[in-house]
Each structure stands twice: as structure tokens, then as C-alpha cells.
C-alpha positions as a printed Julia matrix, in Angstrom:
216×3 Matrix{Float64}:
 41.28    6.57  -54.38
 37.63    6.96  -54.13
 36.92    3.7   -56.12
 36.31    1.22  -53.35
 32.61    1.59  -53.76
 32.32    2.79  -57.57
 34.36    0.74  -59.34
 36.65    1.31  -61.9
 34.55    1.26  -64.9
 33.17    4.77  -66.01
 33.81    7.74  -68.98
 37.71    7.48  -69.74
 38.37    4.58  -67.21
 38.02    0.85  -67.64
 35.58   -1.42  -69.04
 32.81   -3.77  -67.14
 34.13   -5.68  -64.32
 35.58   -8.87  -64.86
 35.24  -12.24  -62.93
 38.77  -13.36  -63.91
 40.13  -11.03  -61.23
 38.96  -12.33  -57.88
 39.62  -10.38  -53.97
 39.74  -12.24  -50.5
 40.42  -10.34  -47.18
 41.18  -12.29  -44.08
 42.22  -11.56  -41.11
 38.54  -11.18  -38.64
 36.71  -14.33  -37.78
 34.0   -15.32  -39.73
 32.06  -15.24  -36.18
 32.67  -11.77  -36.27
 35.0    -8.22  -34.77
 35.92   -7.43  -31.11
 34.69   -4.08  -30.49
 38.59   -2.11  -29.94
 40.25   -5.23  -31.09
 43.35   -4.77  -33.53
 43.46   -7.3   -36.56
 46.27   -8.39  -38.78
 44.35   -8.06  -42.13
 45.73   -9.89  -45.51
 44.16   -8.45  -49.09
 44.64  -10.72  -51.94
 44.04   -9.93  -55.73
 44.04  -12.68  -57.99
 44.57  -12.95  -61.66
 46.41  -15.69  -63.63
 47.17  -13.74  -66.66
 48.28  -10.12  -65.15
 51.62   -9.54  -63.72
 50.65   -6.46  -61.59
 47.19   -5.47  -59.41
 45.99   -2.34  -57.34
 43.2    -1.74  -55.27
 41.1     0.82  -52.89
 39.83   -0.07  -50.04
 37.05    1.88  -48.08
 35.66    0.73  -44.35
 32.73    1.69  -42.91
 34.11    1.91  -39.1
 36.93    2.0   -37.5
 40.48    2.8   -38.86
 43.3     1.56  -40.86
 46.21    2.19  -38.26
 49.36    0.51  -41.07
 49.94   -1.04  -44.12
 52.25   -2.76  -46.32
 54.81   -0.86  -48.48
 53.14    0.54  -51.51
 50.21    1.68  -49.93
 48.68    4.52  -48.53
 46.23    4.11  -45.42
 43.69    7.28  -44.91
 41.79    6.91  -41.92
 39.32    4.4   -42.94
 40.8     4.28  -46.74
 43.9     2.25  -47.88
 44.74    2.4   -51.42
 48.02    1.55  -53.52
 50.29    4.09  -54.13
 52.46    1.8   -56.82
 50.96   -1.49  -58.35
 52.08   -4.47  -56.43
 53.74   -7.45  -58.26
 51.92  -10.65  -58.36
 53.23  -14.22  -57.18
 51.86  -17.14  -59.0
 48.66  -14.97  -60.31
 48.23  -13.35  -56.47
 49.2   -10.1   -55.12
 49.11   -9.52  -51.69
 48.96   -6.56  -49.14
 48.65   -6.46  -45.64
 47.47   -3.86  -43.64
 46.54   -3.29  -39.53
 43.06   -2.26  -38.93
 41.41   -1.66  -35.38
 37.91   -2.1   -34.69
 35.3     0.38  -34.08
 33.97    0.54  -30.3
 30.72   -0.06  -31.32
 29.31   -3.35  -32.77
 26.64   -2.36  -35.14
 28.46   -4.06  -38.02
 31.24   -3.3   -40.65
 31.8    -3.51  -44.38
 35.31   -3.3   -46.55
 34.31   -2.38  -49.79
 37.23   -3.27  -52.03
 37.57   -2.38  -56.18
 40.98   -4.01  -57.36
 42.58   -3.85  -60.68
 44.24   -6.63  -62.05
 47.1    -4.99  -64.97
 49.49   -5.98  -67.74
 51.64   -3.05  -66.62
 51.51   -0.96  -70.14
 50.28    2.02  -68.49
 46.94    1.27  -70.64
 43.31    0.14  -69.73
 42.79   -1.85  -72.34
 43.84   -5.19  -71.36
 43.24   -4.65  -67.57
 40.4    -6.6   -65.28
 39.09   -5.24  -62.49
 36.36   -6.29  -60.0
 34.72   -5.21  -56.82
 33.78   -7.11  -53.74
 32.12   -6.3   -50.32
 33.34   -8.11  -46.62
 30.61   -7.43  -44.45
 31.45   -8.74  -40.37
 28.95   -8.14  -37.33
 30.1    -7.44  -33.78
 29.55   -9.96  -30.71
 29.04   -8.03  -27.61
 29.2   -11.17  -26.0
 32.55  -11.29  -27.34
 33.85   -8.14  -26.74
 33.46   -8.75  -23.12
 34.07  -12.43  -22.74
 35.86  -13.46  -20.1
 39.06  -16.27  -20.4
 37.63  -18.07  -17.77
 34.29  -20.03  -17.18
 32.24  -18.02  -14.93
 31.46  -19.23  -11.18
 28.39  -16.82  -10.91
 24.62  -17.81  -12.08
 21.96  -15.07  -12.53
 18.62  -16.14  -11.0
 15.85  -15.94  -11.81
 16.55  -16.58  -15.44
 14.48  -15.16  -17.45
 13.49  -12.57  -15.18
 10.67   -9.93  -14.75
 11.83   -7.26  -12.16
 15.05   -8.11  -10.88
 17.98  -10.55  -10.73
 20.66  -11.7    -8.46
 23.94  -12.93   -8.74
 24.94  -16.3    -6.89
 28.15  -18.0    -6.46
 30.25  -15.52   -4.56
 30.65  -12.0    -3.63
 30.75   -9.13   -6.58
 32.56   -5.81   -7.01
 30.55   -4.28   -9.51
 27.75   -5.48  -11.94
 27.35   -3.57  -15.34
 24.28   -4.59  -17.6
 24.46   -3.99  -21.26
 22.14   -4.11  -24.43
 22.96   -5.88  -27.34
 24.25   -2.66  -28.76
 27.26   -2.7   -26.01
 24.97    0.29  -24.28
 25.19    0.14  -20.32
 22.2     0.55  -18.98
 22.34   -0.69  -15.15
 25.06   -0.62  -12.86
 25.42   -1.8    -9.59
 28.04   -2.37   -6.71
 26.01   -5.02   -4.88
 24.99   -8.91   -6.41
 21.18   -7.7    -7.39
 20.0    -5.64  -10.37
 16.67   -4.02  -10.75
 14.98   -4.82  -14.33
 11.81   -3.2   -13.96
 12.81   -0.33  -16.07
 13.94   -2.33  -18.84
 11.96   -3.36  -22.25
 12.02   -6.99  -23.02
 14.46   -8.53  -24.56
 18.16  -10.17  -24.1
 20.87   -8.68  -22.17
 24.28   -9.28  -21.13
 25.43   -8.88  -17.66
 29.13   -8.28  -16.8
 30.59   -9.42  -13.22
 33.47   -8.06  -11.89
 34.78   -9.94   -9.08
 38.1   -10.6    -7.36
 40.21   -8.85  -10.74
 38.13  -11.13  -12.76
 35.38  -10.38  -15.45
 32.65  -12.67  -16.54
 29.62  -12.55  -18.79
 26.23  -14.05  -18.64
 23.42  -13.96  -20.38
 19.94  -12.48  -19.25
 16.45  -12.65  -20.67
 14.19   -9.37  -19.4
 10.07  -10.97  -20.06
């Protein structure tokens, strides 16, 4: 525990890290995570000459909700309690991760140690890795349906109108997912906004749609 970012080297511990040990983490798409979404993650440590491995993982935001046997989740950290046994040189663990409500990005820091099982550090080979993911606000509120609405004008200067039908509610977000404007009509006043890119969530007849708008 506590080795995810610092690694395993140091006085009384292990030697310099080894590229013989590789670390992979899968479960979140390369396009990024969705705010508040839950992901089934897989961590693998590979070393062709070592029969066992252990690890410490720390994520910068979000929480680890559960994990496979032989591990202990502790909020945003996960570590092994007993070394895992490799299959064909690869040791695998799984865990459930819930992404944060923000979309400012997350980093998984992992240190892993492939071991010979003797209880001594002399022949161990450790390595570390960082896995970075961005959050996409558009993905976090994306509708499963194509939007029948359009925003006019776009780009806009002082106001926009939603065309294509009657809406129940409008919410305008910045790229960080913060709600800046709301409306219960088909119009939003933009004069108070800085120039830039925004997203408008349109709620109508029980459905949600997202359109991008540029204020200039």
C-alpha cells in the first residue's frame, strides 16, 4: 500500500524497476470516461519468468467499489492482500470503478511486482505505469437518439432559439459540466457568457438531447 506512485525501489526494498514486467489496464474506452458511470476494470501484470505478482493502484478521482479476491479496495486505492498466481505469465485482477461527477480527467497510477514466491526481494522484478483518461461532457449526457432539434443561430452572439418542437427544459453547460443557464422556453440568452464552446441539453417529451453551440 502507498507504492502506486512512488514505486517499489528504495532502501531495504527492491532494486530499480524492470521492463521485464509490464502492466495493462482496460475497461474505460480510449475516448474517455462518462461522469458517474461505473466500469468493470481489468488489471494485468505480465512477466514470463515469475509465477506470482502483486500491485498497488491509486486513482486520482472516483472510487473503487469492489474487487476480486485477494485484494483490498480502500476508496480510491486498491492493493493485493495475497500475491496473485500467474497464468501463462500473466496475473489478472478485476475491480469495479465508479467515475467522478467531474470531467476534468483521471489518472490511474499502478506499481506492480512480479515475484518468484520465495519471500525475498532479490529476484523480484517490478515496474510502474500511469493510465490517463479524459472526461467527455458530451458523452456524459449523450442521448441514445438523434436529436430532432437545431439551435439557431449557431455560432451565436446574444441568444439562441431551439427549433424543431416544443421543449420542456433547457440547460446550458460549459466544457467542465457546470450548468450556467437554464430555461423553460425555446430560447436562451447568451449575452452574459464568455466566447467559447458550450453544450445545450434539451429535454422534451421525456427524452434528452445534446447540441453543441459556439458563442462568439
